[in-house]
N, C-alpha and C positions, 0 to 999 in steps of 0.2 A: 717561442712560438705560441704565446698565450692569446693571440688575437685571430684565431681561426675557428670557425664552427663548421661542422659537417651536417649538411641537409640531405636527407633521403626522402624522396617523394614517392607517393603511391603510383603516379603516372609521370612519364617524362615531361619536362617543361622546356619549351623553346624560349630561352631568354633573349629577347631582341636587344641589339646593341644600344638602341636609343630609348628603350623602355625603362620604366621605373617600377620596381617591385617591392613588395612588403612581405615580411614573414610574421604572421600573427601567432605568437606562442601562447598556448593555453596553460593557465596555472603556473606561470613562471615566477610569481611573487614569492620571495623567500627561498628560491631554489639556488643551488650552487652550480658552478660550472661542472661539466662532465656528466650531468644528469640528462638522460634522454627525455625530451618533452615533445608532446604532440603539437603540431602547428598546421597552419593553413598558409599557402602561398597565394598572393593576390597581385594583380597588376593595377597600378594606379591609373585612374582615368582623369580625375580632376581634384582640386582642393579648393574648398570655399570656407571661409571663417574658421580655419584650423581643423576642419573636418575633411578627412581623406575619403574620397569615393573610389571604390576599386571593384574590379571584376575578379571573382573567384577563379583560381587556376587548378589547384589540387590540394590534397592534404599530405602530410608527411610527418617526419620526426627530425628534430634538430638537437645537437649537443655540441659543446665545445670540445676540442681535442687538444691535447698537450704535446703530442709528438706523432711522427709517422712511423713508429716502430711496427705498428700493424696497419699497413696501408689499406684504406677502405676499398672494398671491391666495387662499390657503386656509390653514387651520390654527387653532391656539388659542394665544393669548398667555398665558404662564405667568409670574406675577409673582415670579420667583425669580432670584437671581444664580447664574451657573454655579459659582462658588466656594463657594456655600452648600449644595451638595449634601451629603447625609448618608449614611453607611454604615449600613445596617440589615439585619437578617436577615429574609428573606421566605420564606414557604411559599405557593406559588400553585397553585390548583387550578381 
């Protein structure tokens, strides 16, 4: 189960079924999985010339989890591996 991250947001987010969202992780360069990182959750509005324009939704924390031995009391499970994160250029408003 190495491909799941736990996202805990400061305020609840309503993830629309047809929406596209991004999680911008601050200071993730060189970090390892399992480390709690501050992040921002954004909703994608448009993409032009490889630049993603998004609306800010909330701040939070994200980390990879290796097992459900300690089931999280709150948060969102994100089906992505920590090492699969992508570098993109974002403009958030």
